[in-house]
C-alpha positions, 0 to 999 in steps of 0.5 A: 499500500504505502503513502504514495507521496511521490505518485509511485503507487499510481500506475498508467492504465496500460498492460504490463509484463514486468514491474519493479518497484523502487523506493520512490518510484515504479517502472514496468515493461509494456506488454502492448507495444513490443516491450517499451519501459514505462516509469512513474513516481519521483523523478529526482535523479532521472530514475523514472525517465526510461529511453523513449523509442526503445523496445524489445525489454523483457525485465526491469529492476529498480533500486532507491534511486535507479532503474535498469532493464534487460533488452532481447537480442 
C-alpha cells in the first residue's frame, strides 16, 4: 500500500508484463507495444526517465534511485 507521496503507487492504465518497485518510483515493461519501459513516481535523479523509442525489453529492476532493464537480442 504505502503513502503514495511521489505517485509511485499510481500505475498507468496499460498492460505490463514486468514490474519493478523502487523506493519512490515504479517501472514496468509494457506488453502492448513490443516491450518499452514506462516509469512513474519521483523524478529526483532521472530514475523515472527511461529511453524513448526503445523496445524489446523483457525485465526491469528498480532500486532506491536507479532503474535498469534487460533488452533481448
